[in-house]
Structure formats: C-alpha cells, structure tokens
N, C-alpha and C positions, 0 to 999 in steps of 0.2 A: 520518473513518475512521482516519486516521493517529494522531490524538490518542487515540482509543479503544484502539488497539493498544498504544501507549506506556503508557497508563494500566493496561491489563491486564497488561503485562509487569511493571510496577512492583508490582502486587499479587501476582503470582506469586513474585517474588523474596522477598517478605516472609512467604510461607506456610511454616510449619515442615514441613508434610507433604511439600512439594516437596523440601526439603533432605533429609528422611529417605529419600525415594525415591531420590535420587541416591546417598546413602550405601549403601543396599541394593544398588544396581547396582555400586558400587565394590567392596563386599565380595564380590559374586558374581564379579567379574572376578579379584580377588586369589585367591579360592578355586579358580577354574578353572586359573590359572597354577600354583598349588601342586599341585593334583591331577594335572595332566598331567606336571608336571616331577618329581614325587616317585616314586621307583622302587617303593615298597611301596603306593602308592595307585593312581593311574591308569596307572602304568608306561609313560607315553608313548604310550598307545594311545587312539584316539578311535573312537567307534561312530556310524556314520550310521544304522544300524538294529541290532537285536539280533544279526543274522547278517552284518552288513557293517561291517568295521572297517578302520582304517588307522593307520599310525604317524604320530605328530604330528611335523611339521617346520616350517621357517620359512615355508613358503608356504601351509600348510593349517591352522595353528593358529587363525586367525580364523574359519574355518568351524565348527570344533568349539566355540569359545567362543560364537559366535552361537547355535549349537544349544542350549547350556546356558543362555544368557541369555534365550532366548525364553520359557521357561516363567515365570520370575519377572517378566519384562517384561509379558507378555500376561495373566497371571492375577492380578497384584498391582499392579505399579507404574502401568501405564497406566490401569486401571479406577479406581485411587485418585486419580490426577491429574485425570482427566477429570471424574469425578463431583464431586470437591471444588470444582473451578472452576465447573462448570455448575450444579450443584444448590445449592452453598454459598451463593450470593448470593440464591437464592430463600429459603433458610432464614433468612438474616440480614436480609433485607428490603432489601438494597442495590440490587436491581433497580428499586426505586421511583424511584431517581435518574434513570432514563431519562425519566421524565415531566417533568423539569426541564431536560433537555438537548436541543439541536437536532439529534438523531439519530433515525433511524427504528429500529424494533425489529429489523428485518432487519440493519441496520448493526451494532447492538450485538451481536447473536447471532453474526454472521459474524466480528466482530473477536475474540470469545472463541475461536471455532473456529480462526481463523488463528493465534492465539498458541499454542494447544495443538498445532497442526501444527508450528509452528516449534520449540517446546520438545521435542517428540518427535524432530524431525530433529536437534536439538542432542545429545540423548542417544545416538541411533544413530551419528551421525558421530563423536562423541567416543570412544565405545568401539570403533568401527571403527578409528580412528587408533591408539588405545592398543594394541589387539590386534595390529595390523599391525606396530607397532614392537617390541612384546614378542616376537612370533613371530620376527622377524629377530635379535633380541638374545639370546634365551634358548634357543630350540629349535634342533635340528640344522639346519645350513644345507644347502639343496639347490638345485640349478639348475633342476630340473623336478619336477613332481608330477602326480598324477592325482586326480580327485574322483569319489566315489560308485562306481558300477560301470562308468562309462564308461572306455574304453581311451584316450581322447584325452589327450595329454601337454601340460601347460601349463608355459610358462616363467614367469619371475618377473612379467613384465608381464601376461601372460594370466591368471595366477593372481590378481593384484591386481584385474583387471577382473572376474573371476568372483566374488571376494569382495564387491566393491562392488555387483554386481548383486543379491546376497543382501540387502544393506542396503537397496537401492532397493525390492525386493519386500516386505521386512519393513515398510518405511515405508508402502507402499501398504496392507498389511493393517492397520497401526496406524490409518490414517485411516478404514478401514471400521469399526473398533471405535469410533473417535471419533464417527462418524456415528450408530452405534447408541446410544452413551452420550448423545449430544445429544438423541436422540428420547426416551430414558427420562427424562433429567433435565428435559426440557421438560414432561413430564407429572408426574413425582414431585418435589416441592419439598423433599425431605429427603435429605441426603447419604448417610446410612447405608442408607436404604431403596433409593435408586437404585443404590448400590454393590452391594448384595446381589442386586438384580434383574439388573444387568448381569453380575455374576459367575455367577449361575445360568444366564443365557442362554448365556454362553460355555462353561460346563461342559456344559450340555445339548446344545450343538452337537456334542459328541463322539458322542452317541447318535443324533443325527439323521443324521450322515454326509452322503453325497452332496455332498461338497465344502464343506459348511457348517463342518465341524470345522477348516478352515484358520484360523478366527478364534482358536483356542486352541492348535492344533498346526500352525503354518505351515511349520516347517522341512522336514519330509519332502516336502511337496508342492512347495516352492520348489526343493529340491535335485533333485527329479525333473524339474522343468520345465527347469532349467539344464543338467542332464546328459543327459536323455532326451527333452526337448522336449514334455513333457506339460503343455499350457497350460490346458485347459478347466477343471480343478479349481482353478485359481488365479484367473484373470481374471474368469470369469463370476460366481462368488459374491461376490468382493471388490468388484468394480465395482457389482454389484447392490445390495449392502448400503450402499455409499458413496452412491450416488445416491438411493436410496429413503429411507435414514435422514436424510440431509441435508435433502431436500425436505420430509419430514414434520415434522422438528424445527423448521424455519423456520415452517411453517404453524401448528403448535401454539403456538410461542412468540409469534407475532403475535396469537393469539387469547387468550393468557393474561392473567388479571387480575392485574397487578403491584401493585395497590393493597392486596391482601390481605396 
C-alpha cells in the first residue's frame, strides 16, 4: 500500500493539469489580496452575504479569502484534479498494470483516493497559512474581531482557531466531492465525460437544495455552523455523500473489467 501511494504521488507531480490548478489557486489568492487592499475595488470590505458585511482586518482576512476561494476550488480545481487522476488511467489503460502487481483492487483504488485527500489537504493548508500571514502583514492590525452576525468577540488566538475550523470543514466537504468523483470515475472511463457529469451534479445540487448545495456553496453553511451552531445542513449531507460514494466506488471498481 505504501508503495502504491508513493507511486501515485510521483505521477501526480508529473501531471501538467495539477500544476495549472495550483497556478489558478495562486492567481486567485493574489487577486483577493489586491481586491480587498485597493481602495477603488474592494475598498477593504468583505461580504459574508449580500446584506452582511465587515471591514477586512488582520484577523478576518482569511475568512473572506476562503469565501472567494471556495467557488474556484469546488467548481473547477477539485473536479479537474479528481477526474483526471481517477478516470485518466482508465482512459490511458494504465489500470491494466494492476493485473501484474501483488495488490488488490481495493488497495489500488484506496491509494489513489488517499493521495487525492492528501493533495487537497496540501492546497487548503498552504493557502490557509499564506492568507493568515498576509492578513497580519498587509491589512489593518486589530486585537479582536467578530465573525458573521455573532456578537462574540475573538482575540487573535480564538480568531486563528475559528479560521482553522473553516479549513477543516472545507476539507470535509472536499472529501465528499472526492467520494462522488470516485463513484462517477469508476463508472465513466473518460476524463472529459466524468468531469462534465461531476460538474453537472455539483451545479445541479444548487437546485436540489435541502443541504445538498453545500457541495458547491459550502461557505455560507460553514460560517453559520461556526457562528450560529447550525450543524444539520453540514454534517448530514457531507458524511452521507462521503460514506455512500466511497463504498459504491470501491464496489464498482472491484467489478470493473480493467483489461478493456
């Protein structure tokens, strides 16, 4: 299993699409900094919702960057990364190598999912660190701040923990998307087709509502959970998709004819 994970990491480093995705995230970060810092653009104001705003400061910049980042991350970057890794080797025929290696299909599939989880963690943690540092260096320094509509006052340590909780919850949602991508990719052996289907599913979740739209618009529900304690619209759909998608994808992959 360890060798499979190392091998998958090696292949991920060589994929141009992964490097492009990281560049897209970097440009998104730079744009957010410029937008909020420039007086004639964002004017130093961030919006939790159309009618809920706050002045950007050293303790809350991370929150507003993460809000801006989630759209690009969940609608483009993650679907592209996941489907390219999972469906790409169906399309190229590389999965046939499993027949000559002393590993089970479940081990092969899980190793790919683990690497995707770790790579997503790397992206989120990297930009969390960057946004935290830039917030303290560039934006007005404050001792305390508030978040969303809550009257609770956060000092620097509490604000850092609050921001980190957002990262943890975004990571949980990203794993739910990975589970759905795994199920789609285990059925559809074409990268473009699986990407379109996954994207359609995510966009369609907006119209379904009932908590399912957290897959594409997680920020509002996460911020309400942390500030107002509204948990049911986060944990139930996310954990449900995570468990069902993972279990079904393993089942389908084990029955897949990799010789074709």
